[in-house]
N, C-alpha and C positions, 0 to 999 in steps of 0.2 A: 304249356306247349312241350315241355321237357318229357313229361310222361307219355305223351301221344307220339313223340318221335321215337322214344325208347321202344314202344310197342311196334311200331312200324319196323324199326331196325331188327328187333328180335324176330318178328314174323318173317322178314326177308332171309335172315340167317336160317330159320327152320326150313323154308322152302327150299334154299340152296342145299342144305344138307339132305333134305328128302329127295331131290333130284339126283343128287350124287349117289346116295345108296340105291335108289331105284335103278340108275343106269349101271351101277356095279352089279346088282343082281340079274339084270338082263344081259350082262355080258359086254356092254358097250365100252366100259373103261375099267381100267386097273385102278381101283381106288387108292391103293397104297402108293403107286407111282403119281397119281394125281395130287394127292396130298403132299407128297415129298417135293414135287415140282412147283406147286402152286401155293404153298402155305404162306408166302409173303402177301398174297392178296388179302388174307384174313386180317393181317396187321394194318394193311392200307384201309380196309373197310372199317375197322375199329377206329383208326385214327381219323377218318372222315366223319364218322358218327361224332366223335368228340368235338371236332371242329364246328360242324353244323349246329350241334346242341348249344355250343358256346355262343355262336353267332345269334341264334335265335333267342337265347337267354339274354344276352345284351341288348338286342333290339327291343325286346318286351319291357325293359326297365326304363 
């Protein structure tokens, strides 16, 4: 289960980065300002990923 959740999390992260860069290229957002303002969200997502993986790992044992 851990490998599957890692792939899903990695895919979601790639989609988010792709959307951010596309929005920047189209002039919708200032990427530098967005990253500077919202960088804690990335820490939260990484932490949630660790918690969810740990929960499912314990549940499968």
